[in-house]
Every structure is written in C-alpha cells, then in structure tokens.
N, C-alpha and C positions, 0 to 999 in steps of 0.2 A: 393487535394484529399479530397472529402467529408466524413463526418464522417461515412456515411453509405455504403461506397464504400468497398466491401469485398477485402482483400489482402491476397495473399498466399505467403510466404516468407520461403523457405526450409532452408535457412543459418541462420537464427535467432533460437529461442528456439525450439529444437527438443525432449525435455524430460521434464516431469513435475514430482516432486518428492513428495511422502507423507511426511508430517510433524507430529511428535508426541510430545507432552510435557507430562511428567510424574511426577506428584507431584511437580511441579516447584514452587520454592519460591525465592524471592531476598529480602535481607535487607542490609541497609547501616549503618555505624556507624557515628553519628554525632560528632561535635566537642566537645560535652561534654562527649563523650564516650557512649552514649546510643545507643542501637541497635534500628533502626527504620525499620520495615517490610513495604515493599511496595507491594510485591505479595506473595500470600499464597496458596499452594496447587492448582496450576493451572494443570489440567489434561485435555488434548485435543488432538484429532486426526483430521488431516486436510487431505482430500483426494487429490490424484493428479489432478491438473486442477481446483480445487475448488477455489473460492473466498471467503474469510472470512473476514468479517468486524469486527473490535474490537471497540466498542463504550464504552464510559465512561466519567466521569466528568474529568476536568483537574486536573492532579496530581495523578491519580489513578494507574498509572504504565504501560499505553497502550505502550508508546515508550520503556519503559524498557523491556517489554515482547518482542517487535520487535527487539531489540538490542541482547537480549539473543538468540533469534532464529538465528540471524545472525552470532552469535559467536562473536559479538563486547563487549558483557558483560558475566560475569560468574555467574550463579545461586548460591545462598546460599544452596538450597536443590533442589533434583530432577535432571531431565535430559531432554535434548531435542535431537531427533534423527530425521535425514532426511534420508529416505528410509532405516531404521533400523540402520543407522551409527551414533553414538553418534557425537554431535557437540562439538568440542574442539578447541576453537580459531576460528578466521574468516573463515567462510566456503565459498570456491569459487563457491558452487553450488547456492549461494545467491547473489542477488543484491539488494542494497537498493536505494529508492527514497526519497527526503526530500521535506519539504514544500517550501523551497527556492530553486531555480534552482541550485545555487552554480557553475555557469559557470565561466570560466577564461575570463575576459573581453577583453583581448588582442588576443584571438583565435576566429577563425571564428566558426560557428555553426558545420560545418563538422569536424573541428579540436577538438572541444569539445566532440563531440560523438566518435571520435577516441580514446580518453583517456580511454574509457571503455574496449578498446580491450587489449588483452595480449600484453606484450612489444615487443616480438619478432614475431608478426604478420608479414608476408611477405607484402611488399608495394602493390602488386597487390590484394591481399586478403582484405587488409586493405580498399583500395579505393573501392572495390566492396561491402564489408559489410557496410560500411558507407554510401554509396549510397542506398542500400537496406533499410537501417534503416530510412534514411531521407525520403524516399519514403513512408514508413510505417506510419510515423507520419505526412505526408503531408508537408515537409518543403524542398523538392528538389529544389525548385527555390530560396530558401534562404541559401543555403549551404555556400556561401562566406560572408554572413553578419555576423556582431560581435553583441554579446548580446545588446548592447545598441542600435542597429538599428532595433530591432524587439519587439514585444509586449511581455507582461508578459506571455501570453498563449503560444506564440511561444517559448519562454525560457523554460516553463515547459515541452513542448513537446521534445525539445532538451534534457532536463534532463532525460526524459523517454527513449528516444533512447539510451543515453549514458548507462544506466542501462541495457537494453536489449543487448547492445554490449558485455556484460560479458556472453552471452548466458545462462542466469540463469534458474535453474529449479524451484527456488523459487524466486519470486518477492515481496519484502517487502516495502510497501508504508507508509510513515509516513505523514499523512496530506498532500498529494501532491498537492491538489487544494485548500488548505485552505486561500491562499493569494490572490485568483482570484476573480473577479467580478462574479456576479451570473450567467450572461449568458455565460461567457467564462468557468465557472465551469462545466455547464451542456455540454457544447461541450467537454470539456476534459473528462468527464464521459463516453460520447458516444465513444470517442477515445479510452479509456482504454478497452471498450468491443470489439472494432475492433482489437486492439492490441492483446488482450486476445484469440481471434479467429485465428489470424495469428500466434501468438507465444504462444504455449500452456503451460505457466508456472502455478505453484500453487501461488495464490496471497494471501498475508496478508495485509490488508488495515486498517490503524488506521485513524479514522475519529471522529470529533465531530458533524457531519451532519447526523441526523437521516434519512432523506430522501435519502442522498447519499448512506448510508449503504443499505437501502431497494432496491434502484434502481440498485446497482451494485452486491451486494453479494448473494451467494447461502445460507449461513448462517450468522447470526449476534449474536456475544457473547457480553453481557453487562457486563463490569467489575465494581465492586463497593465494599465497605466495610460494613460489618454487624456492628451493634451498638455495641460498647465496644470491638471490635476485630481489631487488627491492621493488616494491609495487605489486599489487594484487592483480591478477588476470583470471579469466573464466577457466576454471580447472575441469568443471563437468558441466554438461547440459543434459538434462534428463526430460523427456517427454512423458508426461503422466498419462496413462490410458484411461479409457472409461468415462462416462458422462457423470457430470455433477447433478446432485450430490452423491459422493462416493462412500462406499462401505468403509468405515474408519479400521474395521478389523480384517479386511481382506488379505489374503496371502500375497497378492500381487503388489499392494502398497507396502506389505511387510518386507518384500524383497528390496523394492526401492528405498525403503527407509535404511535397510542395512547398507546398501550401497552409498548413500549420502553419508551416513555415520562414518563409514570407512573413510570416505574422502575428506571428512572433518578431522579424521584422526582421533575418534571417540570410541571408547569400548562399548560396543552395543549392549552388553550385559550389566552396565553400571549407571544406566542414564535413563531407566524407566521411573516414570513419576506416576501421579494420579492420571495425568493425561499428557502424552507426548513426550517428546524428547528436546530438551533445549541445550544449546552450546553457547 
C-alpha cells in the first residue's frame, strides 16, 4: 500500500475523545529528599481528532506529560480528563506508541499486532481485525514474518498497528519515528496521516523534530522552563495553517520553524540536516 492510498476501516477507531489538562503539575523526590518539579501549571484543551505535537528540549517533561494523560503516572497537582471523565490509573481509551517497536521477536508480525486486542476477543474477530490493521499499515504480505526479518520501518508500522488494535480514542506517540533514518521517517509521517484519516483518534505526539511537528500537527506546544523557576510550562502555542499533507518546503512553515527554533534557543543556521531540525 502506498502512503497516499486512502483506506477506510470501520472496525478500527470509531471515536475520538477530547482531552483536557487543568493546572497539571508533576514533581519527583530525589534520593536526597529534595522535591524536583518537572511540570508546572500545564493547562491545555485538545479537541477530538486533533493532532497536537509536544516539542521541547530533552528532559523538559514531554514524556512525563504523555504518561500522565495515559494514566501511567499520577500528577502531583491538577487533573486530566478525557471527555470530561477524570483519568485515574491506566485509561483503556488510550494507546501508547514508543520510540522502539518493542515487538516480541518469537512472534510473527500478525501475532504481535494481535497482542493489542482484548484478551477474550473471539478468534474470528481477532483474525479479521488483525488483517484489517495490517492492511492499514501496508504489511499484509509480511503478516507471517518475524521482527528480525523486516526493516525498522516495518517494525514501527507493526507497533502502530498494535496500538490501534486497542481501538483507542486517544493515541499517544512518544518519539515513534526517532530511531528511523530520514527517508523512512518521512514515509512513516505520511503513513501516520493516512492512519489518522482512516482511524480518527485524537493524537498527542512527542517529538524533538521541529519539521515533523509542523508537518503533522494542527497545533504545536513548546515546553520549557523559565529562568530561575523549576518545572516546565507551555512557553508557546503555534497553530499550524493549511491542510495536510503540507508542503515541506513552504515559506509559511519555514517562518514557523524559525519561531520554534528561537523558542528552543537554537541557532537556526546550525541545525540543518538531511531532513529537519532536531533538538
């Protein structure tokens, strides 16, 4: 399946949920007993089906924010709600995708995708859903392969299909393409947009890549710390104009790219690579 081929899949996600963070804070206690704030006063509303990119320097709390939304971590202050329901503990309406595919090497790609399904899913429904998901990510002909027999991009596609098997209303992606080469990364970005069209979840995407954020997101938030104040807050919110897929070389995106790099304290002229700008 090409990245541009539209796919309609009624049996995958059928609902996207609004997410709200209200005065969210998270602090950890160090070995010396000191309290170390990581996040402070994060207030944010994310609309159903919106793709929100979370950008910021390493260690600023991006992944912590994602874990709190998923219910995998508990905030020290504030609350998270999904469709007005407070998140308390892991929320089954969410699915999380990580930078590493985290596939079981002794299972086939189809078997790895099936791990995302509820335990008591009937066998016929399991086979049908896995087949649909593999079609969605373009891996039908590789269903019987094991992870060592496919490329890194294929493994990451399998991981995405496994996350979608949960039928999530909220898809939380933590640097899902960070370990891929530049060309594969761009193909995976296009695939994510296809998946978002076919499976309308609300997406929170943690990334270090400014161009990736601008290519995929409806909005980009920049997390950072103010001088002399512990704990990261939202420093900038940028609405990305234009319909997806976007022209990667457009002047409008270049201007937004410059604003984000300035906000990150990065020299615009020293970060250009074969693709994008990473911090």
